[in-house]
Structures are given as structure tokens and as C-alpha cells.
All heavy atoms as TSV, in Angstrom:
chain	resi	resn	atom	element	x	y	z
A	1	MET	N	N	0.850	-1.178	0.000
A	1	MET	CA	C	0.000	0.000	0.000
A	1	MET	C	C	0.893	1.239	0.000
A	1	MET	O	O	1.807	1.358	0.797
A	1	MET	CB	C	-0.886	-0.028	1.233
A	1	MET	CG	C	-1.799	1.165	1.304
A	1	MET	SD	S	-2.698	1.220	2.836
A	1	MET	CE	C	-4.207	0.502	2.339
A	2	SER	N	N	0.624	2.103	-0.915
A	2	SER	CA	C	1.441	3.308	-1.008
A	2	SER	C	C	0.928	4.381	-0.053
A	2	SER	O	O	-0.242	4.410	0.315
A	2	SER	CB	C	1.454	3.831	-2.438
A	2	SER	OG	O	0.170	4.266	-2.779
A	3	ARG	N	N	1.806	5.233	0.309
A	3	ARG	CA	C	1.489	6.337	1.209
A	3	ARG	C	C	0.799	7.459	0.448
A	3	ARG	O	O	1.209	7.781	-0.672
A	3	ARG	CB	C	2.807	6.865	1.756
A	3	ARG	CG	C	2.818	7.168	3.185
A	3	ARG	CD	C	4.192	7.519	3.642
A	3	ARG	NE	N	4.833	8.520	2.790
A	3	ARG	CZ	C	5.867	9.239	3.129
A	3	ARG	NH1	N	6.430	9.051	4.271
A	3	ARG	NH2	N	6.380	10.119	2.312
A	4	PRO	N	N	-0.262	8.068	1.016
A	4	PRO	CA	C	-0.856	9.219	0.321
A	4	PRO	C	C	0.117	10.398	0.338
A	4	PRO	O	O	0.875	10.577	1.290
A	4	PRO	CB	C	-2.112	9.526	1.126
A	4	PRO	CG	C	-1.898	8.912	2.446
A	4	PRO	CD	C	-0.946	7.766	2.257
A	5	PHE	N	N	0.138	11.154	-0.705
A	5	PHE	CA	C	1.035	12.301	-0.772
A	5	PHE	C	C	0.227	13.581	-0.900
A	5	PHE	O	O	-0.929	13.569	-1.306
A	5	PHE	CB	C	2.050	12.165	-1.912
A	5	PHE	CG	C	1.411	11.953	-3.242
A	5	PHE	CD1	C	1.148	13.025	-4.076
A	5	PHE	CD2	C	1.085	10.680	-3.681
A	5	PHE	CE1	C	0.560	12.839	-5.302
A	5	PHE	CE2	C	0.492	10.489	-4.917
A	5	PHE	CZ	C	0.225	11.569	-5.727
A	6	TYR	N	N	0.847	14.666	-0.535
A	6	TYR	CA	C	0.192	15.964	-0.509
A	6	TYR	C	C	0.193	16.576	-1.903
A	6	TYR	O	O	1.238	16.696	-2.532
A	6	TYR	CB	C	0.915	16.891	0.470
A	6	TYR	CG	C	0.311	18.248	0.593
A	6	TYR	CD1	C	-0.897	18.434	1.241
A	6	TYR	CD2	C	0.937	19.350	0.047
A	6	TYR	CE1	C	-1.461	19.673	1.359
A	6	TYR	CE2	C	0.377	20.607	0.148
A	6	TYR	CZ	C	-0.823	20.759	0.809
A	6	TYR	OH	O	-1.396	22.004	0.919
A	7	VAL	N	N	-0.988	16.940	-2.382
A	7	VAL	CA	C	-1.124	17.591	-3.676
A	7	VAL	C	C	-1.638	18.997	-3.438
A	7	VAL	O	O	-2.691	19.187	-2.827
A	7	VAL	CB	C	-2.105	16.823	-4.588
A	7	VAL	CG1	C	-2.302	17.556	-5.896
A	7	VAL	CG2	C	-1.618	15.414	-4.811
A	8	ARG	N	N	-0.883	19.978	-3.888
A	8	ARG	CA	C	-1.321	21.365	-3.724
A	8	ARG	C	C	-2.463	21.670	-4.680
A	8	ARG	O	O	-2.441	21.268	-5.839
A	8	ARG	CB	C	-0.180	22.336	-4.014
A	8	ARG	CG	C	0.839	22.345	-2.945
A	8	ARG	CD	C	1.863	23.443	-3.189
A	8	ARG	NE	N	2.315	23.864	-1.890
A	8	ARG	CZ	C	2.236	25.089	-1.427
A	8	ARG	NH1	N	1.762	26.039	-2.193
A	8	ARG	NH2	N	2.646	25.383	-0.229
A	9	ARG	N	N	-3.421	22.381	-4.162
A	9	ARG	CA	C	-4.526	22.825	-5.008
A	9	ARG	C	C	-4.048	24.010	-5.846
A	9	ARG	O	O	-3.194	24.781	-5.408
A	9	ARG	CB	C	-5.703	23.218	-4.138
A	9	ARG	CG	C	-6.307	22.038	-3.430
A	9	ARG	CD	C	-7.508	22.462	-2.611
A	9	ARG	NE	N	-8.165	21.326	-2.038
A	9	ARG	CZ	C	-7.896	20.838	-0.841
A	9	ARG	NH1	N	-6.986	21.400	-0.083
A	9	ARG	NH2	N	-8.542	19.792	-0.388
A	10	PRO	N	N	-4.609	24.197	-7.043
A	10	PRO	CA	C	-4.140	25.276	-7.924
A	10	PRO	C	C	-4.327	26.661	-7.310
A	10	PRO	O	O	-3.553	27.569	-7.578
A	10	PRO	CB	C	-4.981	25.130	-9.185
A	10	PRO	CG	C	-5.636	23.820	-9.097
A	10	PRO	CD	C	-5.604	23.362	-7.691
A	11	THR	N	N	-5.354	26.835	-6.479
A	11	THR	CA	C	-5.617	28.162	-5.926
A	11	THR	C	C	-4.933	28.391	-4.578
A	11	THR	O	O	-5.013	29.479	-4.034
A	11	THR	CB	C	-7.124	28.355	-5.739
A	11	THR	OG1	O	-7.630	27.310	-4.911
A	11	THR	CG2	C	-7.836	28.339	-7.071
A	12	GLU	N	N	-4.277	27.386	-4.055
A	12	GLU	CA	C	-3.687	27.524	-2.726
A	12	GLU	C	C	-2.591	28.592	-2.683
A	12	GLU	O	O	-2.571	29.425	-1.781
A	12	GLU	CB	C	-3.117	26.182	-2.281
A	12	GLU	CG	C	-2.614	26.177	-0.861
A	12	GLU	CD	C	-2.196	24.801	-0.411
A	12	GLU	OE1	O	-2.272	23.847	-1.204
A	12	GLU	OE2	O	-1.786	24.693	0.739
A	13	ARG	N	N	-1.743	28.600	-3.639
A	13	ARG	CA	C	-0.660	29.588	-3.668
A	13	ARG	C	C	-1.220	31.002	-3.814
A	13	ARG	O	O	-0.768	31.937	-3.159
A	13	ARG	CB	C	0.301	29.287	-4.808
A	13	ARG	CG	C	1.524	30.188	-4.785
A	13	ARG	CD	C	2.537	29.706	-5.748
A	13	ARG	NE	N	2.925	28.363	-5.320
A	13	ARG	CZ	C	3.945	27.694	-5.776
A	13	ARG	NH1	N	4.693	28.217	-6.698
A	13	ARG	NH2	N	4.224	26.490	-5.351
A	14	ALA	N	N	-2.229	31.176	-4.652
A	14	ALA	CA	C	-2.852	32.491	-4.831
A	14	ALA	C	C	-3.549	32.933	-3.551
A	14	ALA	O	O	-3.497	34.105	-3.186
A	14	ALA	CB	C	-3.851	32.447	-5.983
A	15	ALA	N	N	-4.196	32.007	-2.863
A	15	ALA	CA	C	-4.868	32.361	-1.615
A	15	ALA	C	C	-3.867	32.774	-0.547
A	15	ALA	O	O	-4.103	33.729	0.199
A	15	ALA	CB	C	-5.704	31.184	-1.125
A	16	LEU	N	N	-2.752	32.080	-0.466
A	16	LEU	CA	C	-1.726	32.443	0.515
A	16	LEU	C	C	-1.122	33.807	0.195
A	16	LEU	O	O	-0.865	34.599	1.093
A	16	LEU	CB	C	-0.637	31.374	0.560
A	16	LEU	CG	C	-1.055	30.046	1.169
A	16	LEU	CD1	C	0.051	29.023	0.995
A	16	LEU	CD2	C	-1.412	30.205	2.625
A	17	ALA	N	N	-0.908	34.096	-1.074
A	17	ALA	CA	C	-0.365	35.402	-1.458
A	17	ALA	C	C	-1.377	36.508	-1.191
A	17	ALA	O	O	-1.012	37.602	-0.751
A	17	ALA	CB	C	0.034	35.392	-2.928
A	18	ALA	N	N	-2.642	36.238	-1.430
A	18	ALA	CA	C	-3.678	37.261	-1.237
A	18	ALA	C	C	-3.855	37.608	0.232
A	18	ALA	O	O	-4.115	38.760	0.573
A	18	ALA	CB	C	-4.997	36.785	-1.824
A	19	CYS	N	N	-3.702	36.635	1.101
A	19	CYS	CA	C	-3.898	36.928	2.523
A	19	CYS	C	C	-2.731	37.725	3.092
A	19	CYS	O	O	-2.868	38.362	4.129
A	19	CYS	CB	C	-4.145	35.652	3.314
A	19	CYS	SG	S	-2.691	34.649	3.615
A	20	ARG	N	N	-1.601	37.712	2.412
A	20	ARG	CA	C	-0.439	38.462	2.898
A	20	ARG	C	C	-0.371	39.879	2.343
A	20	ARG	O	O	0.339	40.719	2.881
A	20	ARG	CB	C	0.833	37.718	2.531
A	20	ARG	CG	C	0.990	36.423	3.279
A	20	ARG	CD	C	2.321	35.774	2.989
A	20	ARG	NE	N	2.375	34.468	3.620
A	20	ARG	CZ	C	2.590	33.341	2.982
A	20	ARG	NH1	N	2.800	33.357	1.677
A	20	ARG	NH2	N	2.605	32.193	3.615
A	21	SER	N	N	-1.080	40.140	1.265
A	21	SER	CA	C	-1.013	41.463	0.658
A	21	SER	C	C	-2.185	42.320	1.139
A	21	SER	O	O	-3.295	41.823	1.300
A	21	SER	CB	C	-1.033	41.351	-0.865
A	21	SER	OG	O	-2.250	40.787	-1.282
A	22	PRO	N	N	-1.934	43.602	1.372
A	22	PRO	CA	C	-3.031	44.473	1.808
A	22	PRO	C	C	-4.033	44.703	0.684
A	22	PRO	O	O	-3.655	44.837	-0.484
A	22	PRO	CB	C	-2.327	45.772	2.189
A	22	PRO	CG	C	-1.054	45.762	1.431
A	22	PRO	CD	C	-0.679	44.305	1.258
A	23	ARG	N	N	-5.294	44.679	1.036
A	23	ARG	CA	C	-6.340	44.913	0.046
A	23	ARG	C	C	-6.925	46.293	0.262
A	23	ARG	O	O	-7.255	46.663	1.390
A	23	ARG	CB	C	-7.441	43.865	0.177
A	23	ARG	CG	C	-6.980	42.505	-0.302
A	23	ARG	CD	C	-8.006	41.484	-0.025
A	23	ARG	NE	N	-7.755	41.031	1.355
A	23	ARG	CZ	C	-8.606	40.371	2.084
A	23	ARG	NH1	N	-9.784	40.088	1.619
A	23	ARG	NH2	N	-8.291	39.990	3.289
A	24	PRO	N	N	-7.051	47.087	-0.788
A	24	PRO	CA	C	-7.624	48.424	-0.616
A	24	PRO	C	C	-9.112	48.332	-0.281
A	24	PRO	O	O	-9.831	47.494	-0.819
A	24	PRO	CB	C	-7.403	49.095	-1.967
A	24	PRO	CG	C	-7.264	47.973	-2.928
A	24	PRO	CD	C	-6.659	46.829	-2.161
A	25	LEU	N	N	-9.554	49.191	0.625
A	25	LEU	CA	C	-10.962	49.239	0.999
A	25	LEU	C	C	-11.699	50.226	0.105
A	25	LEU	O	O	-11.110	51.191	-0.374
A	25	LEU	CB	C	-11.097	49.678	2.464
A	25	LEU	CG	C	-10.598	48.692	3.501
A	25	LEU	CD1	C	-10.597	49.341	4.884
A	25	LEU	CD2	C	-11.462	47.449	3.514
A	26	PRO	N	N	-12.982	50.009	-0.106
A	26	PRO	CA	C	-13.774	50.995	-0.848
A	26	PRO	C	C	-13.829	52.314	-0.067
A	26	PRO	O	O	-13.506	52.371	1.118
A	26	PRO	CB	C	-15.161	50.358	-0.945
A	26	PRO	CG	C	-14.958	48.916	-0.659
A	26	PRO	CD	C	-13.757	48.815	0.210
A	27	SER	N	N	-14.296	53.359	-0.714
A	27	SER	CA	C	-14.378	54.655	-0.047
A	27	SER	C	C	-15.441	54.622	1.046
A	27	SER	O	O	-16.364	53.804	1.027
A	27	SER	CB	C	-14.718	55.741	-1.069
A	27	SER	OG	O	-16.018	55.514	-1.583
A	28	VAL	N	N	-15.299	55.519	2.009
A	28	VAL	CA	C	-16.238	55.583	3.129
A	28	VAL	C	C	-17.662	55.876	2.639
A	28	VAL	O	O	-18.607	55.230	3.111
A	28	VAL	CB	C	-15.758	56.601	4.188
A	28	VAL	CG1	C	-16.793	56.784	5.279
A	28	VAL	CG2	C	-14.441	56.151	4.791
A	29	PRO	N	N	-17.884	56.814	1.692
A	29	PRO	CA	C	-19.259	57.021	1.221
A	29	PRO	C	C	-19.879	55.772	0.593
A	29	PRO	O	O	-21.065	55.487	0.793
A	29	PRO	CB	C	-19.129	58.146	0.200
A	29	PRO	CG	C	-17.910	58.888	0.609
A	29	PRO	CD	C	-16.975	57.840	1.158
A	30	ALA	N	N	-19.094	55.000	-0.139
A	30	ALA	CA	C	-19.616	53.772	-0.734
A	30	ALA	C	C	-19.968	52.753	0.344
A	30	ALA	O	O	-20.985	52.056	0.253
A	30	ALA	CB	C	-18.597	53.183	-1.704
A	31	LEU	N	N	-19.134	52.671	1.362
A	31	LEU	CA	C	-19.422	51.750	2.466
A	31	LEU	C	C	-20.636	52.200	3.269
A	31	LEU	O	O	-21.433	51.364	3.722
A	31	LEU	CB	C	-18.200	51.615	3.371
A	31	LEU	CG	C	-17.016	50.879	2.756
A	31	LEU	CD1	C	-15.790	51.007	3.654
A	31	LEU	CD2	C	-17.355	49.429	2.513
A	32	MET	N	N	-20.795	53.509	3.447
A	32	MET	CA	C	-21.973	54.010	4.164
A	32	MET	C	C	-23.244	53.712	3.366
A	32	MET	O	O	-24.274	53.374	3.951
A	32	MET	CB	C	-21.843	55.509	4.424
A	32	MET	CG	C	-20.804	55.856	5.473
A	32	MET	SD	S	-21.135	55.141	7.080
A	32	MET	CE	C	-22.591	56.055	7.556
A	33	ALA	N	N	-23.170	53.823	2.056
A	33	ALA	CA	C	-24.324	53.482	1.215
A	33	ALA	C	C	-24.660	51.996	1.356
A	33	ALA	O	O	-25.837	51.624	1.439
A	33	ALA	CB	C	-24.043	53.838	-0.238
A	34	ALA	N	N	-23.637	51.147	1.401
A	34	ALA	CA	C	-23.870	49.717	1.601
A	34	ALA	C	C	-24.469	49.447	2.981
A	34	ALA	O	O	-25.343	48.581	3.126
A	34	ALA	CB	C	-22.558	48.950	1.439
A	35	LEU	N	N	-24.009	50.194	3.984
A	35	LEU	CA	C	-24.555	50.044	5.334
A	35	LEU	C	C	-26.032	50.418	5.366
A	35	LEU	O	O	-26.857	49.690	5.942
A	35	LEU	CB	C	-23.755	50.919	6.307
A	35	LEU	CG	C	-24.213	50.946	7.757
A	35	LEU	CD1	C	-24.120	49.574	8.390
A	35	LEU	CD2	C	-23.392	51.949	8.536
A	36	LEU	N	N	-26.391	51.523	4.739
A	36	LEU	CA	C	-27.790	51.936	4.706
A	36	LEU	C	C	-28.649	50.945	3.917
A	36	LEU	O	O	-29.783	50.638	4.311
A	36	LEU	CB	C	-27.912	53.333	4.106
A	36	LEU	CG	C	-27.328	54.466	4.953
A	36	LEU	CD1	C	-27.378	55.771	4.186
A	36	LEU	CD2	C	-28.061	54.576	6.275
A	37	ASP	N	N	-28.109	50.439	2.829
A	37	ASP	CA	C	-28.835	49.461	2.031
A	37	ASP	C	C	-29.073	48.177	2.828
A	37	ASP	O	O	-30.179	47.620	2.814
A	37	ASP	CB	C	-28.064	49.168	0.751
A	37	ASP	CG	C	-28.839	48.292	-0.209
A	37	ASP	OD1	O	-30.063	48.490	-0.320
A	37	ASP	OD2	O	-28.217	47.426	-0.844
A	38	ALA	N	N	-28.057	47.708	3.538
A	38	ALA	CA	C	-28.213	46.505	4.358
A	38	ALA	C	C	-29.227	46.745	5.473
A	38	ALA	O	O	-30.022	45.861	5.805
A	38	ALA	CB	C	-26.866	46.094	4.939
A	39	HIS	N	N	-29.206	47.928	6.053
A	39	HIS	CA	C	-30.168	48.257	7.109
A	39	HIS	C	C	-31.592	48.265	6.561
A	39	HIS	O	O	-32.518	47.744	7.191
A	39	HIS	CB	C	-29.823	49.602	7.739
A	39	HIS	CG	C	-30.681	49.946	8.890
A	39	HIS	ND1	N	-31.850	50.636	8.751
A	39	HIS	CD2	C	-30.546	49.675	10.212
A	39	HIS	CE1	C	-32.409	50.785	9.930
A	39	HIS	NE2	N	-31.626	50.212	10.841
A	40	ASP	N	N	-31.782	48.846	5.386
A	40	ASP	CA	C	-33.112	48.888	4.765
A	40	ASP	C	C	-33.640	47.483	4.445
A	40	ASP	O	O	-34.838	47.241	4.508
A	40	ASP	CB	C	-33.090	49.716	3.481
A	40	ASP	CG	C	-32.909	51.197	3.759
A	40	ASP	OD1	O	-33.133	51.624	4.916
A	40	ASP	OD2	O	-32.523	51.926	2.823
A	41	ARG	N	N	-32.737	46.588	4.101
A	41	ARG	CA	C	-33.138	45.217	3.755
A	41	ARG	C	C	-33.210	44.298	4.975
A	41	ARG	O	O	-33.489	43.112	4.831
A	41	ARG	CB	C	-32.156	44.625	2.751
A	41	ARG	CG	C	-32.157	45.341	1.427
A	41	ARG	CD	C	-31.041	44.814	0.555
A	41	ARG	NE	N	-30.898	45.605	-0.635
A	41	ARG	CZ	C	-31.192	45.158	-1.847
A	41	ARG	NH1	N	-31.631	43.947	-2.007
A	41	ARG	NH2	N	-31.045	45.948	-2.883
A	42	ALA	N	N	-32.906	44.836	6.162
A	42	ALA	CA	C	-32.897	44.056	7.407
A	42	ALA	C	C	-31.894	42.902	7.331
A	42	ALA	O	O	-32.127	41.812	7.854
A	42	ALA	CB	C	-34.291	43.556	7.754
A	43	ASP	N	N	-30.760	43.172	6.702
A	43	ASP	CA	C	-29.693	42.182	6.565
A	43	ASP	C	C	-28.708	42.388	7.725
A	43	ASP	O	O	-27.841	43.249	7.673
A	43	ASP	CB	C	-28.997	42.359	5.218
A	43	ASP	CG	C	-27.863	41.382	5.003
A	43	ASP	OD1	O	-27.696	40.451	5.818
A	43	ASP	OD2	O	-27.145	41.557	4.004
A	44	ARG	N	N	-28.869	41.594	8.760
A	44	ARG	CA	C	-28.076	41.780	9.975
A	44	ARG	C	C	-26.577	41.582	9.724
A	44	ARG	O	O	-25.764	42.380	10.179
A	44	ARG	CB	C	-28.565	40.801	11.035
A	44	ARG	CG	C	-27.916	40.971	12.353
A	44	ARG	CD	C	-28.539	40.031	13.364
A	44	ARG	NE	N	-27.793	40.060	14.598
A	44	ARG	CZ	C	-27.930	39.185	15.549
A	44	ARG	NH1	N	-28.801	38.224	15.428
A	44	ARG	NH2	N	-27.203	39.266	16.632
A	45	GLU	N	N	-26.219	40.517	9.026
A	45	GLU	CA	C	-24.797	40.269	8.750
A	45	GLU	C	C	-24.202	41.348	7.859
A	45	GLU	O	O	-23.059	41.752	8.034
A	45	GLU	CB	C	-24.607	38.891	8.106
A	45	GLU	CG	C	-24.784	37.739	9.050
A	45	GLU	CD	C	-26.242	37.315	9.187
A	45	GLU	OE1	O	-27.061	37.741	8.347
A	45	GLU	OE2	O	-26.547	36.580	10.123
A	46	GLY	N	N	-24.999	41.828	6.897
A	46	GLY	CA	C	-24.535	42.900	6.031
A	46	GLY	C	C	-24.292	44.190	6.788
A	46	GLY	O	O	-23.328	44.912	6.520
A	47	VAL	N	N	-25.167	44.487	7.755
A	47	VAL	CA	C	-24.989	45.689	8.579
A	47	VAL	C	C	-23.712	45.582	9.391
A	47	VAL	O	O	-22.916	46.527	9.450
A	47	VAL	CB	C	-26.214	45.897	9.503
A	47	VAL	CG1	C	-25.923	46.949	10.559
A	47	VAL	CG2	C	-27.439	46.271	8.705
A	48	ILE	N	N	-23.486	44.431	9.993
A	48	ILE	CA	C	-22.285	44.240	10.813
A	48	ILE	C	C	-21.031	44.342	9.953
A	48	ILE	O	O	-20.062	45.024	10.314
A	48	ILE	CB	C	-22.358	42.897	11.554
A	48	ILE	CG1	C	-23.473	42.944	12.594
A	48	ILE	CG2	C	-21.024	42.559	12.204
A	48	ILE	CD1	C	-23.788	41.594	13.210
A	49	LEU	N	N	-21.043	43.679	8.801
A	49	LEU	CA	C	-19.881	43.714	7.914
A	49	LEU	C	C	-19.598	45.131	7.413
A	49	LEU	O	O	-18.460	45.603	7.458
A	49	LEU	CB	C	-20.105	42.775	6.732
A	49	LEU	CG	C	-18.992	42.718	5.690
A	49	LEU	CD1	C	-17.714	42.194	6.312
A	49	LEU	CD2	C	-19.413	41.862	4.530
A	50	ALA	N	N	-20.637	45.820	6.959
A	50	ALA	CA	C	-20.442	47.178	6.449
A	50	ALA	C	C	-19.979	48.123	7.549
A	50	ALA	O	O	-19.117	48.975	7.314
A	50	ALA	CB	C	-21.737	47.689	5.821
A	51	ALA	N	N	-20.527	47.987	8.748
A	51	ALA	CA	C	-20.118	48.851	9.854
A	51	ALA	C	C	-18.646	48.638	10.197
A	51	ALA	O	O	-17.908	49.607	10.425
A	51	ALA	CB	C	-20.992	48.594	11.075
A	52	HIS	N	N	-18.206	47.388	10.226
A	52	HIS	CA	C	-16.798	47.124	10.518
A	52	HIS	C	C	-15.893	47.663	9.416
A	52	HIS	O	O	-14.815	48.198	9.697
A	52	HIS	CB	C	-16.571	45.624	10.705
A	52	HIS	CG	C	-16.996	45.118	12.032
A	52	HIS	ND1	N	-18.231	44.577	12.246
A	52	HIS	CD2	C	-16.361	45.097	13.221
A	52	HIS	CE1	C	-18.333	44.226	13.512
A	52	HIS	NE2	N	-17.219	44.539	14.132
A	53	LEU	N	N	-16.326	47.538	8.171
A	53	LEU	CA	C	-15.515	48.060	7.067
A	53	LEU	C	C	-15.449	49.578	7.082
A	53	LEU	O	O	-14.406	50.162	6.738
A	53	LEU	CB	C	-16.057	47.563	5.733
A	53	LEU	CG	C	-15.800	46.091	5.433
A	53	LEU	CD1	C	-16.519	45.678	4.162
A	53	LEU	CD2	C	-14.328	45.810	5.325
A	54	VAL	N	N	-16.536	50.246	7.490
A	54	VAL	CA	C	-16.516	51.709	7.600
A	54	VAL	C	C	-15.478	52.131	8.623
A	54	VAL	O	O	-14.687	53.061	8.394
A	54	VAL	CB	C	-17.911	52.258	7.965
A	54	VAL	CG1	C	-17.832	53.704	8.394
A	54	VAL	CG2	C	-18.862	52.113	6.801
A	55	VAL	N	N	-15.449	51.457	9.763
A	55	VAL	CA	C	-14.478	51.802	10.808
A	55	VAL	C	C	-13.058	51.559	10.323
A	55	VAL	O	O	-12.168	52.379	10.529
A	55	VAL	CB	C	-14.771	51.015	12.094
A	55	VAL	CG1	C	-13.652	51.190	13.112
A	55	VAL	CG2	C	-16.099	51.434	12.673
A	56	ARG	N	N	-12.825	50.433	9.638
A	56	ARG	CA	C	-11.481	50.145	9.129
A	56	ARG	C	C	-11.044	51.158	8.086
A	56	ARG	O	O	-9.876	51.540	8.023
A	56	ARG	CB	C	-11.432	48.747	8.529
A	56	ARG	CG	C	-11.363	47.658	9.576
A	56	ARG	CD	C	-11.167	46.312	8.959
A	56	ARG	NE	N	-9.943	46.270	8.166
A	56	ARG	CZ	C	-9.727	45.397	7.203
A	56	ARG	NH1	N	-10.627	44.514	6.876
A	56	ARG	NH2	N	-8.598	45.424	6.546
A	57	ALA	N	N	-11.973	51.593	7.239
A	57	ALA	CA	C	-11.619	52.539	6.177
A	57	ALA	C	C	-11.415	53.943	6.721
A	57	ALA	O	O	-10.625	54.715	6.180
A	57	ALA	CB	C	-12.703	52.551	5.106
A	58	ALA	N	N	-12.111	54.294	7.805
A	58	ALA	CA	C	-12.047	55.660	8.332
A	58	ALA	C	C	-10.850	55.882	9.249
A	58	ALA	O	O	-10.341	56.991	9.341
A	58	ALA	CB	C	-13.335	55.995	9.075
A	59	GLU	N	N	-10.393	54.853	9.922
A	59	GLU	CA	C	-9.304	54.978	10.891
A	59	GLU	C	C	-8.054	54.279	10.383
A	59	GLU	O	O	-8.148	53.256	9.702
A	59	GLU	CB	C	-9.728	54.351	12.218
A	59	GLU	CG	C	-10.854	55.090	12.910
A	59	GLU	CD	C	-10.431	56.466	13.409
A	59	GLU	OE1	O	-9.291	56.626	13.861
A	59	GLU	OE2	O	-11.259	57.368	13.323
A	60	PRO	N	N	-6.890	54.775	10.741
A	60	PRO	CA	C	-5.661	54.063	10.369
A	60	PRO	C	C	-5.555	52.756	11.149
A	60	PRO	O	O	-6.211	52.576	12.180
A	60	PRO	CB	C	-4.550	55.024	10.757
A	60	PRO	CG	C	-5.149	55.898	11.792
A	60	PRO	CD	C	-6.619	55.997	11.478
A	61	GLN	N	N	-4.773	51.852	10.640
A	61	GLN	CA	C	-4.581	50.582	11.319
A	61	GLN	C	C	-3.936	50.798	12.682
A	61	GLN	O	O	-3.223	51.760	12.914
A	61	GLN	CB	C	-3.666	49.669	10.479
A	61	GLN	CG	C	-4.285	49.240	9.184
A	61	GLN	CD	C	-5.451	48.295	9.390
A	61	GLN	OE1	O	-5.466	47.513	10.323
A	61	GLN	NE2	N	-6.423	48.391	8.518
A	62	VAL	N	N	-4.187	49.885	13.589
A	62	VAL	CA	C	-3.633	49.978	14.940
A	62	VAL	C	C	-2.114	49.951	14.855
A	62	VAL	O	O	-1.533	49.130	14.166
A	62	VAL	CB	C	-4.128	48.805	15.806
A	62	VAL	CG1	C	-3.473	48.812	17.174
A	62	VAL	CG2	C	-5.636	48.861	15.919
A	63	GLY	N	N	-1.484	50.888	15.519
A	63	GLY	CA	C	-0.037	50.961	15.533
A	63	GLY	C	C	0.546	51.824	14.427
A	63	GLY	O	O	1.745	52.042	14.394
A	64	GLU	N	N	-0.250	52.306	13.498
A	64	GLU	CA	C	0.261	53.126	12.406
A	64	GLU	C	C	0.209	54.612	12.714
A	64	GLU	O	O	0.797	55.406	11.999
A	64	GLU	CB	C	-0.537	52.850	11.127
A	64	GLU	CG	C	-0.256	51.511	10.517
A	64	GLU	CD	C	-0.991	51.323	9.199
A	64	GLU	OE1	O	-1.668	52.272	8.760
A	64	GLU	OE2	O	-0.884	50.242	8.633
A	65	ALA	N	N	-0.547	55.000	13.725
A	65	ALA	CA	C	-0.725	56.435	14.014
A	65	ALA	C	C	0.518	57.057	14.564
A	65	ALA	O	O	1.419	56.544	15.038
A	65	ALA	CB	C	-1.878	56.619	14.977
């Protein structure tokens, strides 16, 4: 019986590179529009996500100030 070997998935390397690189956030007005839209639709997860993204986009990262 042969030993199973590790096969890398084609997207694994891209996913690892993407998690290490900073991703630009949308503008604060666009995020606020998404927050209002999620609130109007009663989308709880969307409201939480948009609110957190607004805070991240409006304030510098911790330790950068």
C-alpha cells in the first residue's frame, strides 16, 4: 500500500499570497451606502460587515498612528 502524498490545489498559492497582501478598501461614502442598504433590507450580517468596514476605512490601522 502506497502512502498518500500531498497535492497542492491550484488556488492555494494564490490564496496564501492574497492573505499576505493588503487589500484596498472601498471609499467611506460607498461603504456608508452599503450600510444603509443593508439596514433597509434588514440584513443583519450585512450591517455588521459594512459597519466594521466603515471603521477600518475611516481609521488608520492599529499601531500606524
